[in-house]
PALO-154278 format. One record per residue (C-alpha): residue number from 1; residue in one letter; z, y, x. Coordinates in pm, 1 decimal. Layout:
# residues N
 num residuo       up    north     east
 NUM       a        Z        Y        X
...
//
This chain:
# residues 229
 num residuo       up    north     east
   1       m  -5984.2  -5259.8  -4316.9
   2       n  -5881.3  -5167.9  -3961.9
   3       p  -5677.9  -4840.8  -3925.3
   4       p  -5815.7  -4554.4  -3713.6
   5       c  -5679.4  -4477.9  -3362.3
   6       g  -5434.7  -4190.6  -3335.3
   7       r  -5642.4  -4035.3  -3056.0
   8       c  -6010.5  -4129.8  -3086.8
   9       n  -6004.3  -4201.9  -3462.8
  10       k  -6207.1  -4519.9  -3407.6
  11       p  -6102.3  -4845.2  -3575.0
  12       v  -5825.3  -5035.0  -3401.5
  13       y  -5857.5  -5411.7  -3403.0
  14       p  -5549.6  -5634.7  -3418.2
  15       t  -5599.1  -5772.7  -3067.5
  16       e  -5572.4  -5430.0  -2902.4
  17       k  -5365.3  -5216.5  -3134.7
  18       i  -5030.0  -5052.8  -3052.9
  19       n  -4814.8  -4944.3  -3345.1
  20       c  -4604.7  -4643.7  -3236.7
  21       l  -4508.1  -4295.4  -3362.5
  22       d  -4624.2  -4392.6  -3714.5
  23       k  -4977.8  -4438.2  -3583.1
  24       y  -5205.4  -4708.6  -3442.2
  25       w  -5348.6  -4674.0  -3091.5
  26       h  -5591.5  -4842.3  -2863.5
  27       k  -5418.9  -4956.2  -2547.6
  28       g  -5641.0  -4724.8  -2345.0
  29       c  -5583.0  -4432.5  -2583.6
  30       f  -5205.1  -4460.5  -2573.5
  31       s  -5159.8  -4207.1  -2286.9
  32       c  -4978.9  -3879.9  -2207.0
  33       e  -5106.9  -3578.0  -2396.1
  34       v  -5104.5  -3370.4  -2074.3
  35       c  -5193.1  -3586.3  -1774.1
  36       k  -5359.0  -3877.9  -1961.0
  37       m  -5144.8  -4130.6  -1772.4
  38       a  -5143.2  -4471.3  -1945.4
  39       l  -4815.7  -4541.6  -2126.7
  40       s  -4641.9  -4842.9  -2269.3
  41       m  -4375.0  -4898.4  -2531.3
  42       t  -4105.0  -4862.0  -2260.4
  43       t  -4237.2  -4559.9  -2070.2
  44       y  -4345.9  -4319.5  -2342.0
  45       k  -4148.7  -4032.7  -2495.9
  46       g  -4246.4  -3906.7  -2835.4
  47       f  -4254.3  -3544.9  -2945.0
  48       e  -4400.4  -3437.4  -3279.2
  49       k  -4556.9  -3785.5  -3311.1
  50       k  -4744.3  -3750.1  -2982.3
  51       p  -4682.2  -3956.7  -2665.5
  52       y  -4577.5  -3792.2  -2337.1
  53       c  -4470.8  -3912.0  -1995.3
  54       s  -4129.3  -3822.6  -1854.0
  55       m  -4273.1  -3545.9  -1637.3
  56       h  -4456.7  -3361.0  -1915.4
  57       y  -4217.3  -3419.6  -2202.0
  58       p  -4172.8  -3077.2  -2376.2
  59       k  -3834.1  -2915.4  -2324.1
  60       t  -3657.3  -2811.2  -2637.9
  61       s  -3569.6  -2443.1  -2687.5
  62       f  -3339.5  -2253.7  -2920.2
  63       t  -3455.1  -2199.8  -3271.1
  64       i  -3520.2  -1839.1  -3365.3
  65       v  -3339.9  -1740.2  -3684.1
  66       t  -3557.7  -1546.9  -3922.2
  67       d  -3427.2  -1210.1  -4038.1
  68       t  -3424.1  -1298.2  -4403.9
  69       p  -3261.5  -1060.3  -4654.5
  70       e  -2961.1  -1293.4  -4674.7
  71       n  -2920.2  -1301.6  -4294.6
  72       l  -2951.5   -922.6  -4275.9
  73       r  -2681.9   -885.0  -4543.1
  74       l  -2445.6  -1119.2  -4356.9
  75       k  -2507.3   -935.0  -4030.1
  76       q  -2431.4   -598.2  -4191.0
  77       q  -2115.4   -739.1  -4352.1
  78       s  -1992.2   -870.0  -4013.2
  79       m  -2046.9   -528.9  -3852.8
  80       l  -1852.1   -355.8  -4131.7
  81       n  -1563.9   -603.2  -4092.3
  82       s  -1555.5   -547.0  -3713.8
  83       q  -1547.2   -168.9  -3757.0
  84       a  -1266.0   -195.7  -4011.3
  85       l  -1056.0   -413.3  -3777.7
  86       y  -1119.1   -179.2  -3483.8
  87       k  -1012.7    123.8  -3687.2
  88       e   -698.6    -56.2  -3805.3
  89       d   -597.0   -149.5  -3448.5
  90       f   -670.7    203.4  -3328.7
  91       e   -443.4    354.9  -3596.0
  92       k   -162.3    111.7  -3507.6
  93       n   -174.0    191.4  -3134.6
  94       k   -247.0    561.5  -3177.6
  95       g    -16.8    777.0  -2967.6
  96       k    140.5    487.0  -2779.1
  97       g    -72.7    516.8  -2466.7
  98       f     38.5    181.2  -2327.7
  99       s     -7.0   -188.0  -2387.1
 100       v    267.4   -377.9  -2562.9
 101       v    423.1   -636.0  -2327.7
 102       a    632.0   -917.1  -2468.2
 103       d    998.6   -891.0  -2368.1
 104       t   1026.4  -1245.7  -2239.1
 105       p   1318.5  -1376.6  -2027.0
 106       e   1090.7  -1368.5  -1721.0
 107       m   1001.0  -1002.9  -1781.3
 108       q   1370.0   -917.6  -1826.4
 109       r   1453.6  -1087.4  -1494.3
 110       l   1177.4   -897.3  -1311.7
 111       k   1291.7   -569.1  -1464.7
 112       k   1652.6   -632.8  -1359.1
 113       t   1543.3   -718.0  -1003.3
 114       q   1336.8   -398.8   -977.0
 115       d   1630.6   -191.0  -1100.9
 116       q   1860.5   -345.7   -837.6
 117       i   1609.0   -278.4   -559.4
 118       s   1573.2     82.4   -675.4
 119       n   1951.4    131.1   -675.3
 120       i   1984.8    -15.0   -323.5
 121       k   1711.3    212.6   -186.8
 122       y   1868.2    513.1   -358.0
 123       h   2208.7    446.7   -200.4
 124       e   2053.0    390.8    144.2
 125       e   1867.2    721.3    128.3
 126       f   2179.6    896.5      0.7
 127       e   2394.3    763.7    287.8
 128       k   2131.1    861.3    547.2
 129       s   2103.4   1214.1    410.9
 130       r   2483.0   1246.0    399.3
 131       i   2520.8   1139.4    762.6
 132       r   2252.3   1386.4    869.2
 133       s   2415.7   1672.2    677.9
 134       d   2781.3   1598.0    768.1
 135       a   2767.9   1590.6   1149.2
 136       p   2554.1   1846.5   1330.0
 137       p   2408.6   1725.8   1659.6
 138       p   2629.4   1808.9   1959.6
 139       e   2512.9   2090.8   2178.9
 140       n   2338.0   2013.7   2501.4
 141       r   2615.9   1971.3   2756.1
 142       q   2397.3   1911.1   3056.2
 143       v   2273.1   2189.0   3275.3
 144       e   1920.9   2172.1   3415.1
 145       n   1884.5   1938.1   3715.7
 146       e   2230.7   1786.3   3649.9
 147       q   2274.9   1409.0   3652.3
 148       p   2564.6   1311.1   3420.2
 149       s   2626.6    975.7   3584.7
 150       n   2625.1   1117.3   3938.4
 151       p   2973.3   1052.4   4085.2
 152       e   2928.5   1346.3   4323.3
 153       r   2875.6   1605.8   4050.2
 154       f   3197.2   1788.4   4148.0
 155       s   3050.4   1854.7   4495.0
 156       q   2746.6   2037.1   4348.7
 157       p   2730.9   2417.0   4323.9
 158       v   2934.8   2567.7   4046.2
 159       g   2627.7   2707.1   3864.6
 160       q   2473.5   2357.7   3819.4
 161       m   2765.5   2157.0   3681.3
 162       r   3018.8   2159.9   3399.9
 163       p   3350.1   2307.5   3514.5
 164       a   3622.6   2059.1   3587.7
 165       p   3889.4   2039.9   3317.3
 166       v   4198.9   2237.6   3404.8
 167       a   4506.8   2198.1   3187.7
 168       p   4581.4   2535.3   3027.8
 169       p   4933.1   2667.1   2999.2
 170       s   5131.2   2547.8   2696.9
 171       g   5144.7   2755.9   2383.2
 172       g   4764.0   2768.3   2326.2
 173       k   4585.9   2780.2   1991.7
 174       r   4585.7   2493.9   1741.0
 175       f   4262.8   2345.0   1601.3
 176       q   4171.6   2066.0   1361.1
 177       a   3878.0   1825.0   1399.7
 178       m   3609.0   1859.7   1129.9
 179       y   3401.6   1563.8   1249.6
 180       s   3452.7   1244.8   1447.3
 181       y   3346.0   1247.4   1812.5
 182       t   3334.8    970.0   2073.5
 183       a   3403.5   1071.2   2431.9
 184       a   3098.6   1031.2   2657.5
 185       e   3278.5   1104.8   2986.6
 186       a   3615.6   1011.8   3131.7
 187       d   3736.4   1374.3   3115.4
 188       e   3660.2   1408.5   2742.5
 189       v   3879.0   1345.4   2437.6
 190       s   3769.7   1132.9   2137.4
 191       l   3823.6   1282.6   1791.6
 192       q   3859.0   1162.4   1436.8
 193       e   3818.0   1384.5   1132.7
 194       g   4149.8   1557.0   1064.8
 195       d   4298.5   1523.0   1417.0
 196       l   4522.8   1815.2   1521.7
 197       i   4443.9   1961.9   1863.9
 198       s   4708.0   2180.7   2029.3
 199       d   4715.5   2391.1   2347.2
 200       v   4344.6   2467.9   2304.1
 201       e   4176.4   2696.8   2552.2
 202       p   3803.5   2773.4   2581.1
 203       i   3642.3   2649.4   2901.7
 204       d   3280.4   2767.0   2867.3
 205       e   3024.0   2814.3   2591.5
 206       g   3046.3   2515.0   2356.7
 207       w   3347.4   2340.5   2521.0
 208       m   3726.9   2360.5   2495.4
 209       f   4024.2   2195.3   2658.7
 210       g   4300.6   2064.7   2435.6
 211       f   4564.8   1802.9   2355.4
 212       n   4497.3   1545.4   2078.5
 213       q   4830.9   1496.0   1908.1
 214       r   4721.4   1166.7   1750.7
 215       t   4618.0    991.2   2075.6
 216       g   4821.3   1193.8   2327.0
 217       q   4512.9   1256.0   2540.0
 218       r   4412.8   1579.7   2708.7
 219       g   4059.0   1672.3   2798.2
 220       l   3738.0   1842.7   2700.3
 221       l   3607.4   1849.0   2342.5
 222       p   3303.2   2011.1   2172.6
 223       a   3388.0   2347.9   2020.3
 224       n   3157.3   2302.5   1719.2
 225       y   3351.2   1992.9   1606.4
 226       v   3682.7   2174.8   1545.7
 227       r   3809.8   2475.7   1350.7
 228       p   4119.5   2687.0   1399.9
 229       v   4427.5   2626.4   1183.2
//
């Protein structure tokens, strides 16, 4: 007895039958389930014992897991375990307020480098603040409209120039330098902290004339850089 065709259910004779997908087919019935394109043993793709072409072959999808009582019990048990672990970690880290970082050799090197940089910056700021606090800025020694580098400043009117240094008589007051000072003009005297100045006489507001015992020079010096002794 001839078996029926897998599509038309008519008898399939041996001269025209195709044995595929556990069924027998007429050559004309062996076609794609969607587009009815004729297939052969080399071009078909089977899905659920039905032939398809490459274009219409069904794409597989994820299997949906049924919420059986056993699956629901396992799901509830996993949630309870997760909550227990979370509570345990929370109690361990409670009150710390920071993440624990492993004290590796690399972390120790970075920490040491940061400490050194902090110390260097601290000392730089300390030295700058000390310099600013130790030496007050010198008073303005130039009168309005005066040009310090003008070689003819001694020929200008007396009210617009600094008075020329005049050596006072011996036996003047003695002063000591509180700060270092570098002479800006040829008629000035350079100072170092602790220098003794003798024969000091005031010239005008902010300036004195004196003799630096360390260098042997006589000339003008700022009054706010020295104190009487």
